C-alpha positions as CSV (number, residue, x, y, z in Angstrom):
1,X,-68.8,-97.3,-84.1
2,X,-69.7,-97.5,-87.7
3,X,-72.9,-96.2,-89.3
4,X,-74.2,-99.8,-89.9
5,X,-74.3,-100.0,-85.7
6,X,-75.5,-96.7,-85.4
7,X,-78.7,-97.9,-87.7
8,X,-79.0,-100.8,-85.1
9,X,-79.2,-99.1,-81.9
10,X,-81.4,-96.7,-83.6
11,X,-83.9,-99.5,-84.7
12,X,-83.6,-100.7,-81.0
13,X,-84.5,-97.4,-79.3
14,X,-87.3,-96.7,-82.0
15,X,-88.7,-99.9,-80.7
16,X,-88.3,-99.7,-77.0
17,X,-90.0,-96.2,-77.8
18,X,-92.9,-97.6,-79.6
19,X,-93.2,-100.1,-77.0
20,X,-93.7,-97.5,-74.0
21,X,-95.7,-95.1,-76.2
22,X,-97.9,-97.9,-77.9
23,X,-98.6,-100.2,-75.0
24,X,-102.3,-99.8,-75.0
25,X,-103.0,-102.8,-77.5
26,X,-101.2,-106.0,-77.1
27,X,-100.5,-106.5,-81.0
28,X,-98.3,-103.2,-81.2
29,X,-96.7,-104.3,-77.9
30,X,-95.5,-107.6,-79.4
31,X,-94.7,-105.9,-82.9
32,X,-92.3,-103.5,-80.8
33,X,-90.6,-106.4,-79.0
34,X,-90.0,-108.4,-82.0
35,X,-88.4,-105.6,-83.6
36,X,-86.2,-105.0,-80.4
37,X,-85.3,-108.9,-80.7
38,X,-84.4,-108.7,-84.3
39,X,-82.4,-105.7,-83.8
40,X,-80.4,-107.2,-80.9
41,X,-79.8,-110.1,-82.8
42,X,-78.6,-108.6,-85.7
43,X,-76.5,-106.2,-83.5
44,X,-75.2,-109.3,-81.9
45,X,-74.3,-111.0,-85.1
46,X,-72.2,-108.2,-86.4
47,X,-70.0,-107.9,-83.4
48,X,-69.1,-111.4,-83.1
49,X,-68.5,-111.6,-86.8
50,X,-66.2,-108.2,-86.3
51,X,-64.5,-109.8,-83.2
52,X,-64.0,-112.9,-85.1
53,X,-65.2,-114.4,-81.7
54,X,-65.7,-118.4,-82.4
55,X,-66.7,-119.5,-79.4
56,X,-69.9,-117.4,-79.3
57,X,-71.2,-117.9,-82.8
58,X,-74.5,-119.7,-81.0
59,X,-75.4,-116.8,-79.3
60,X,-77.6,-115.1,-81.8
61,X,-79.2,-118.8,-82.4
62,X,-80.1,-119.0,-79.0
63,X,-81.7,-115.2,-79.2
64,X,-83.4,-116.8,-81.9
65,X,-84.8,-119.8,-80.2
66,X,-86.0,-117.3,-77.5
67,X,-87.5,-114.9,-79.7
68,X,-89.6,-117.5,-81.2
69,X,-91.2,-119.0,-77.8
70,X,-91.8,-115.4,-77.0
71,X,-93.8,-114.9,-79.9
72,X,-95.4,-118.0,-79.6
73,X,-96.7,-117.5,-75.9
74,X,-97.5,-114.0,-77.1
75,X,-99.5,-114.6,-80.1
76,X,-101.2,-117.6,-78.0
77,X,-102.1,-114.9,-75.0
78,X,-103.4,-112.5,-78.2
79,X,-105.8,-115.0,-79.4
80,X,-107.1,-116.0,-76.1
81,X,-107.9,-112.4,-75.1
82,X,-109.5,-111.6,-78.3
83,X,-111.6,-114.6,-78.3
84,X,-112.5,-114.1,-74.9
85,X,-113.2,-110.0,-74.6
86,X,-113.3,-109.4,-77.9
87,X,-110.3,-106.8,-78.0
88,X,-106.6,-106.8,-77.3
89,X,-106.2,-104.1,-74.8
90,X,-103.5,-104.9,-72.4
91,X,-106.0,-103.6,-69.7
92,X,-107.4,-107.1,-70.2
93,X,-104.3,-108.8,-68.7
94,X,-105.6,-107.9,-65.4
95,X,-108.8,-109.7,-65.5
96,X,-107.1,-113.0,-66.2
97,X,-105.6,-112.7,-62.7
98,X,-102.3,-114.8,-63.7
């Protein structure tokens, strides 16, 4: 395993640790999720390029599409919660009853 792969896995692990530790605010949770998805994207693209597996070239792009959808839904939820309650606490998600 090369140094680049180790750094990307460390970035994923740090984002996961940030998600587990700073989950009181929705904005910090969304940023940690975005870091996890971007590190997965880079790792997937590197593995596909190194293995010369041409059939899987669309997999990183599909991951980016899902990441964009996740970011849009997360930001819409953040705007709705901050307009309704004035804060971005994750505890307010229980009050939405969804």
